[in-house]
FITI-836974 format. One line per field, with one value per residue: chain; residue in three letters; x, y negated, z of N, C-alpha, C in turn. Coordinates in steps of 0.05 Angstrom, whole numbers, padded with zeros to 5 digits, always signed. Atoms other than C-alpha are relative to their C-alpha. Layout:
chaine = c(A/...)
residu = c(ala/...)
n_xx = c(X/...)
n_yy = c(Y/...)
n_zz = c(Z/...)
ca_xx = c(X/...)
ca_yy = c(Y/...)
ca_zz = c(Z/...)
c_xx = c(X/...)
c_yy = c(Y/...)
c_zz = c(Z/...)
! end
This chain:
chaine = c(A/A/A/A/A/A/A/A/A/A/A/A/A/A/A/A/A/A/A/A/A/A/A/A/A/A/A/A/A/A/A/A/A/A/A/A/A/A/A/A/A/A/A/A/A/A/A/A/A/A/A/A/A/A/A/A/A/A/A/A/A/A/A/A/A/A/A/A/A/A)
residu = c(met/pro/ile/tyr/glu/tyr/lys/cys/lys/asn/cys/gly/asn/leu/phe/glu/asp/phe/arg/leu/ile/ser/glu/leu/asp/ala/ala/val/lys/cys/pro/met/cys/gly/lys/thr/glu/pro/glu/arg/val/ile/ser/asn/phe/trp/gly/gly/ser/ser/gly/ser/lys/gln/lys/ser/gly/tyr/gly/ser/ser/cys/ser/thr/thr/thr/thr/ser/phe/gly)
n_xx = c(+00007/+00026/+00009/+00021/+00018/+00003/+00018/-00012/+00021/-00010/+00014/+00021/-00013/+00001/-00023/-00003/-00020/-00008/-00018/+00005/+00020/-00016/-00004/+00025/+00003/-00023/+00015/+00003/+00006/+00017/-00012/+00007/+00000/-00022/+00002/-00001/+00024/+00015/+00019/+00003/+00028/+00006/+00004/+00025/-00006/+00002/-00020/-00019/+00005/-00005/+00027/+00014/+00017/-00001/+00015/-00017/+00010/+00015/+00026/+00013/+00029/+00001/-00001/+00000/+00019/-00001/+00026/+00008/+00026/+00000)
n_yy = c(-00031/-00001/+00000/-00027/-00002/-00030/-00005/-00026/-00017/-00012/+00019/+00019/+00021/+00019/+00015/+00004/-00001/+00013/-00026/-00003/-00032/-00027/-00016/+00005/-00025/-00004/-00001/+00019/-00006/+00018/+00009/+00000/-00032/-00012/-00021/+00007/-00007/+00018/+00002/+00030/+00005/+00025/+00027/+00010/+00026/+00013/+00010/-00023/-00024/+00016/+00004/+00030/+00004/+00028/+00001/+00015/+00029/-00020/-00016/+00012/+00002/+00019/+00014/+00029/+00007/+00032/+00012/+00032/+00015/+00030)
n_zz = c(-00010/-00016/-00030/+00002/-00020/-00006/-00030/-00008/-00007/-00028/-00019/+00016/-00001/+00030/+00002/+00017/+00017/+00020/+00012/+00035/+00012/+00005/-00023/-00016/-00005/-00013/-00028/-00010/-00028/-00024/-00030/-00026/-00010/+00009/+00021/+00033/+00014/+00008/+00022/+00016/+00000/+00014/-00021/-00006/+00022/-00017/-00024/-00003/-00027/-00028/-00011/+00003/+00012/+00008/+00034/+00027/+00011/+00022/-00008/-00027/+00005/+00000/+00031/-00004/+00014/+00002/+00006/+00011/+00009/+00008)
ca_xx = c(+01175/+01103/+01075/+01038/+00991/+00995/+00957/+00995/+00957/+00991/+00974/+00930/+00973/+00961/+01028/+01054/+01116/+01159/+01175/+01198/+01154/+01211/+01210/+01132/+01133/+01193/+01179/+01155/+01159/+01115/+01144/+01103/+01109/+01170/+01132/+01131/+01058/+01033/+00979/+00976/+00910/+00874/+00888/+00825/+00856/+00825/+00881/+00922/+00924/+00942/+00861/+00862/+00806/+00830/+00789/+00814/+00758/+00726/+00652/+00640/+00569/+00588/+00565/+00571/+00509/+00508/+00438/+00431/+00374/+00355)
ca_yy = c(+00543/+00565/+00572/+00647/+00656/+00727/+00756/+00816/+00878/+00902/+00834/+00799/+00741/+00688/+00659/+00621/+00637/+00601/+00654/+00654/+00693/+00731/+00758/+00759/+00840/+00834/+00856/+00805/+00806/+00781/+00728/+00745/+00824/+00836/+00886/+00887/+00902/+00839/+00825/+00766/+00730/+00678/+00607/+00570/+00504/+00463/+00465/+00531/+00586/+00525/+00523/+00438/+00427/+00367/+00349/+00310/+00261/+00307/+00323/+00272/+00257/+00188/+00134/+00055/+00022/-00049/-00091/-00161/-00207/-00261)
ca_zz = c(-00078/-00062/+00006/+00019/+00078/+00111/+00168/+00202/+00211/+00277/+00318/+00270/+00273/+00213/+00189/+00135/+00089/+00032/-00021/-00092/-00139/-00157/-00084/-00076/-00071/-00017/+00055/+00099/+00176/+00230/+00270/+00324/+00335/+00287/+00245/+00165/+00161/+00137/+00083/+00036/+00048/+00009/+00041/+00061/+00021/+00080/+00132/+00120/+00179/+00229/+00242/+00233/+00189/+00156/+00087/+00033/+00028/-00034/-00016/+00038/+00056/+00065/+00012/+00009/-00017/-00034/-00029/-00060/-00055/-00088)
c_xx = c(-00029/-00006/-00019/-00006/-00003/-00016/+00011/-00014/+00000/-00014/-00015/+00007/+00000/+00029/+00001/+00027/+00006/+00014/+00001/-00016/+00011/+00000/-00034/-00005/+00018/-00011/+00000/-00010/-00010/+00015/-00007/+00008/+00024/-00017/+00003/-00023/-00021/-00014/-00004/-00031/-00001/+00007/-00024/+00001/-00012/+00012/+00008/-00006/+00004/-00032/-00005/-00012/-00001/-00007/+00017/-00023/-00023/-00033/-00013/-00029/-00002/-00004/-00002/-00024/-00004/-00026/+00006/-00030/+00000/+00010)
c_yy = c(+00000/+00009/+00027/-00001/+00037/+00003/+00031/+00028/+00017/-00016/-00020/-00033/-00015/-00010/-00010/+00012/-00020/+00022/-00009/+00014/+00018/+00019/+00003/+00037/+00008/+00008/-00024/+00004/-00024/-00013/+00002/+00028/+00008/+00022/-00002/+00016/-00018/-00003/-00022/-00001/-00030/-00030/-00017/-00027/-00027/-00002/+00030/+00013/-00026/-00010/-00037/+00000/-00031/+00003/-00023/-00024/+00013/+00007/-00019/-00005/-00030/-00022/-00031/-00006/-00034/-00010/-00029/-00011/-00024/-00007)
c_zz = c(+00006/+00025/-00002/+00026/+00009/+00021/+00007/+00010/+00025/+00022/-00013/+00002/-00028/+00003/-00031/-00010/-00032/-00017/-00029/-00012/-00004/+00024/+00009/+00014/+00022/+00025/+00017/+00037/+00013/+00016/+00024/+00018/-00015/-00029/-00026/-00006/-00005/-00028/-00011/+00004/-00018/+00018/-00008/-00012/+00022/+00026/+00004/+00024/+00028/+00012/+00001/-00026/-00014/-00031/-00008/-00005/-00025/+00019/+00022/-00003/+00006/-00027/+00007/-00023/+00002/-00010/-00008/-00004/-00008/-00026)
! end
């Protein structure tokens, strides 16, 4: 089941909701203020709306260099 990210137009709350694709256009209620005014937003893929910027390791600036002498 896909997870969609929403932002409430009323209170600005960011939240996620599990929804079937067939339910994509059904009303969504903000868990903070209860209004049915959220808009779907594009997820940032680096941690969702939780704010934790957990990286997957791709694009890391660390590298390992092996040097042999002799």
